N, C-alpha and C positions, 0 to 999 in steps of 0.2 A: 322487585323485579323475582319472577317465577322461575325455577330452574330453566326453563323452556325458551324464556327471553333470555335468559343468560348466556345458555347456549347459541343461540341465535347471533347476539351480538360478539360472542366469540368467534363465528363461525365467518365471519361479516370483515371483523378485523384478521383473521386471518388471509381471508381472499384477498383482501386489500395489500397486507405486507407483501403474501407472495405471488404477487396479481403476472407479476414476468415470465412465471412459469406455465403461463398459458400457450406461452410461444416452444414449439416441438425443437427448432436450435437452440435454445437458451437452454431449455431442460438438460440435452442434452449435454450442452457444456457444461452446465451449473452440476451435473452429476460427475462426469470424469474428472472435474477440476477437482472436487469435491474431495474425492479419492488420491488424487495424485498430491494434493497439496497436505494432505496429514503425513506420506511421504516425508515431503520437504520439509516439515517442521520438523517429523524426527528427525531428520540428518541435520537439522541446522543445529537442534540440540547436541547432537552427538559430536560435529565437527568440535564446539564450541566446549566441549566436555575434554575430548580427545585432544585439543590444543593445551588446555589448561591443566590436565593429566601430564603431559608429555615433557610441558617448560616450565609449567607452574607461574608463567610471569602473562602479568597484564600488558605490558607491550606486545607480547605474539598474540595475544587475545586481536589487540587495537589490529594489528598487522593483517591477521586474514579476513578479519571483515573488512578492511581496506580494501586487499584486493580482489575480493569478491564484489564490490559495491562499485570501485573507481570508475570501471569499464562503463557503469551507465554514465557516469557525470561527461565523459568523453564523448561517448561514440549514440547516445539516448537520441541526438538530433537525429543522426544519419539513419538510425532507424526511425524515425518518424519521416524523413524523405520516403523511404522504402515501404512505410503503412502507406502512405499518400498515392503510390507511382505505382505499388504492383497488387496483385491479390493477396487481401490477409487472411483471408481461409488459408492459402497454399502458403504464402510466410508463416502462418504459424505451423503448421504439419511441420517443416522446415524445423525451424526452432527447438519444438517438441520431440523429436527425434534426434537430435544434436544434443541433447540436456540429457535425455535418454544413456546414449551412447559414454556420455561425460559420466554420469552417476555410476556407470555400469563399470567403467575402468577404475572408479575411484573404491568402489566397494570391495573390486578384487584387491587393490591395494592394502586397504584395511584388513579384510579377511584374513589374508595372506600373511599379515605380519608386518610388512615391507613398510608401511607407511612412517613419513617424517613430515618434520611440519614443513620442508619446504615443497612436497607434494601436495600440502592442503593449501599453501601459496599459489600452487600454480595452476590445480584446478580448481579453486574459487578464482582465478583469473578469467578461466576457460567459461567456465558458468557466468560471469559477469557480463563479457565478451556476449555470451549467446542472449542474457537477458535485455541488454541494451536494444537488441531489435525485437524479441519479443515481447514486451512490457510497453511500448506505444503502440504495437501492434495490435495485441489483446486489447487495451483500452480505446481502440478506436475502432476495434471489431466489433465492442456490445452492439452497436447503432444498427450492423447489418443482421443481427438474432432479432433486434424486438424492430417488430412491425409497426408499431404505436410511438411517435417521438414522446407523447405524455408519460408513457412508461421505462421512460429511459433513466432518468432519477431514481426510480428502483430499482432496475437491475443494477445500477451501480452500486445501491446500497447493499443488494443481496450480493452481489459479489464482495463486497466487504464481510460482510454475514460468512457466505462461505469459507474468503480466507481465517477468518478468525476464530469459524468453530472449529475446522483443522488445526487452528493455532491453539485450542481449549485442549483437542484430544490428541493432538500428536506430542506436544512435549509429555504429557501425562503419559504414554507409552513408553515414549522413550527411557523416560527418568527410569519405570519398573525393566525394564531390556535390559539398559546398562547396568544397573544394578545387579542384576541375575545374570547376565552373558556379556556383558561389554558392548563396544562401540559398536562394531561389525553387523550386526541384524538390523542395526536401523538404516544403514548404508544399501543394504541387499532392498530391505522393503520398498525403500526409496526408486531404485532404481527401477523395479517393479512395478511401482504405481504409475510411471507414466505411461503405460499399454492403457490406461482408463482414458488419459486425455486424447491421446490420438486417437484410440476407438471413436469416441466421442465426435470427434473434427472428422474423420472417415465417414461415418453415418450421418454428416449433417446436409440438409437439400437446401438448394438455394433455385432460385430461378436463373435461366441460363440469360448471362449478362456478359459483355465483354468490358476490362477495364479501359475506362477511356486514356485515348493518349496523350501523353504528357510531352508536351515539346517544351517547356520551359527546361531549363540546364537544371540538373540537381544542384549545383551553389546558387543558382539564381533562386531556385525554390529553397533554398535553406536560408539566404537574406531576407527572403519575403515573408518566413515564417516567423522569423526574429524581431524584424520589424514589425509584424502585424502584432505578435503580442508584447513586443515593448512601447508601442504607443498607445497601446489602449489602456488607461490608466487601472479600471477593474481588475484584467489580467495579469500586469504587471505586477501587481501590489499583493494578490493573492499567490503568483509563482516567490514572489519574495520573501512572503510571510510564512510559508509551510518550508520553503528551502531555509530558510534562517531554524525555524523551530529544530527540524531535520539535523541541521548541524550543531546545534547547541544541547538541546534537549533527547532525542534516542539515543545515544553513545547510552544512556545508562541502561540499554537492555545488553550492550558488551561487557559490560562490567557485572552482571548477575551470578557470576558464577562464582565470581571474587566473595560478593556480599553472603550465599549460600555456603561457603564452606568456613570462611576467616569470620564472620561479624554476625550470623545464625546457626554454625556449630554443625552444619548439616552436609549433604553430599548431592549424587546426582539426582534422585529423588526430591529432594528441596530444591534445586535447583529449577526439575522438569514443573514441581508446585507451584513456583515464582513467575515460571513463563505461562502456564495454564491458569494464573488466580490474574495475569496482564490481559491473555484470551478471553478469560469473562468478560470483561470489562470491555475489552473490544466487540465482543460478539454481541451483548446487550446495544453500546452504542449502533452497532450495525440494524440491529433490530431494530431500533428507534428510530433511524434514520430512513429503513425501508416502510417504516409504516407512514411517514409525513405525505401527504397529498400535493404538496406546493415548496418551492424554493423561497416563498415569504417568509422572513425572519431568519431564515443562513446568516447573517449578518453577523446580528447580535449572536447567535447560537454560537458563531467561531471563537469569537470573544470570549462567550462563558465555556467554552471548552478548551481555550487557550488557557485561561485563569485557573480552570480547575486539573490541568496537565501541570504545569508549574508549580501550583501549591502542593497535588501529590507528591512530586519528586523532592522539593524541599523538606517537608515532613517524612519520608521513605530515607532520605540520606542520614535522618535523625533519629529513627527507628531501630532499635536492636532485638525489637520482641516479633516472634515468625508471624502472630495472628495479624498483628496491628500492619506489619512491612506487606503481607498478603491484602488486605484491603486497601490499601495505599495502592499497591500496584493494579488493582481494580478499576481505582478512579484513576489509573494514571493511562489504563488501557480503552475507559470509558472515553474519557476525554480528546485522547489522540484518534481514537475514531471519528468520532464527532468531526474534528477538523480534517483529516483527508478525505471520510466521506463528501461532507460538506462542499470542501473547496473540489474535489472532484467532479461533484454535480453540477455546482454554478458555473465551472470553466466549460465543461461538455455542454450545457443548454444556451450558453452564451456565447461560444466561438463558431464561424462558419463551417460548414460540413467538409467542403476541400481543403480547411488547415486543418482538418480535427486531430492530426495524428501527428503533425508537426507539432502544435501547441503543448499536445499532452506529453510528446518526446522531451519537449522543454521542463515542461513541471516533473516529469521523473527525474530528467537530469539535476535540475535542481532539488526536488526531496531526498528523492534515492541516490543521487550522483553524491549531495553535500555531504550524505550520511559518513563513507569512508571516511573524509575529511577531519567530520567530529567523532569517529572510534578513533582514529588512531589518535587525534590529540588527546581523547580522552584516556587510552591506554598510558599516554607518556608522564599526564597529569597524576592519575593516579599511581605510576611508578613514583611519583615526589610528592605529592601530598595527601595519597591516600586515595579509595574509592569514595568515599562517605562526603569528603570535599567536592571530589569533583562533582557529583551527581548534585550536589547541595547549589553548585555554583551553575551547573547547566539549568536546575529547575527556575532559580531567579532570574537568569538571562532569557527563560522563557517567559516570565511573567513580563519583564520589560517588553519582550518584543509585541505580545499582547497586546500592551499598553498605548504601543508606537500605532499599533493596525487599529485600534479602536478609535484613535483621532483622527484615521484618512476615512472612517467608514461613513459618515455621512456623507463626504462628497462621492465615493466610489458608488453608493446607491443611488445618486443621482446620475451617474453614467450611465450605469445599466440599464436604468430603468425603460429609455426609448429602445435601447434592443430587445429587453423582454415584450414589449408591447409589439413591437414588429414579428417575433418570433410568434406571438400569441399565446405566452407563457402567463402575461397580465393582463386578462380579458377585460376585466371590469375597473375602465380611467373613465376618464372624463372625456368630454365627446370632440372635446380641442385634439387632445392628445390620440384620440381612434383616427382622426383624420388627418393626422401629421403624416410629410411626406416619409415613405418607409426608407426603413434603414436597409441598404446592402452589405453592409461590413460597420464594424465598430469605429465610431468617431475616430478621428485622429488629435491627438492633443495640439 
């Protein structure tokens, strides 16, 4: 293959990978969110390091993380109802403006030197409450920016690559800034970064349409959403799978400051590099998912990703060598990204449009909402058994959960196939299946 052919092949691959950027609204969203998320990751690193510097306690790390994520567990279903009943674009504007106000107040406390642990708990709780409405709305909003349904999976994967690209850049910058000037500038940058995503939302253009009137009582809508998610086995098992992986495996992130200082002999820069390593793996996983053209094979991919993630955590817990630990964090980030992007894509492609916000809110409640429970438990477990043992237990548990999911996979694949045929996602099937009666909703158990 000559140079010209190689260049053409590369261009074709990039065009496939980034195909959702052809939509103006999504380009604006992608650009604004990319800048804002860098600030978000900088603040997350600064919060964790500040908590550990002020307290020296793994329990305090777990408590602050718990406060920031537990509202998602409690309130995300309510956020899903809001996303399905009201304008998602307007809702996102409100949540982003509120987030900027919260970030600005927190930055003032840090820069002025009045910050205390209880402030961080309080402000993390406020942000978590805002995110409980923001996250399901943002997930459901993607389909409104993408004009062709076949590009939805690509947009979801690009969202993940955007998130993890910022995860790579933000912690690295934060580590350097904290070492040179302290945590304060990271909070200031995050507060300012919200202007980018707010501006992108203001500049979007949509055809004039009214939000359809919803005469169903919100509580009835909430119950209907839970019934819909629970009675269709593929949705139920995907949510349970990701909830357990979040509960048992993801708390390793909260304990990274302990590993950086106590086991690897580093400081804030080492912590930033460790977070960046996980971000490199996650970004690679997101770009791999964006390059895929079909959901075929996602089930096997999820099993592979879960095994990779669990094994990487087990080996990371046993490592005391920096370069090996970084390599294992890359693997863990890659595996977890395949899990999150894969589950997100499968859920969004099989769910009915009018229940998308509700189902995604349940997914967020399980995946994001159970993380604080795991974080709090990991903090206490690390205090009594040590961070190494805690992460080792989490990795082993992730392997067990993945094995149980793999046993259910053949049955789940058969249940979801008719839905994908009806939606046109699996066009090349036998004539008998093609002419089967169309489904208007996932079949009930």
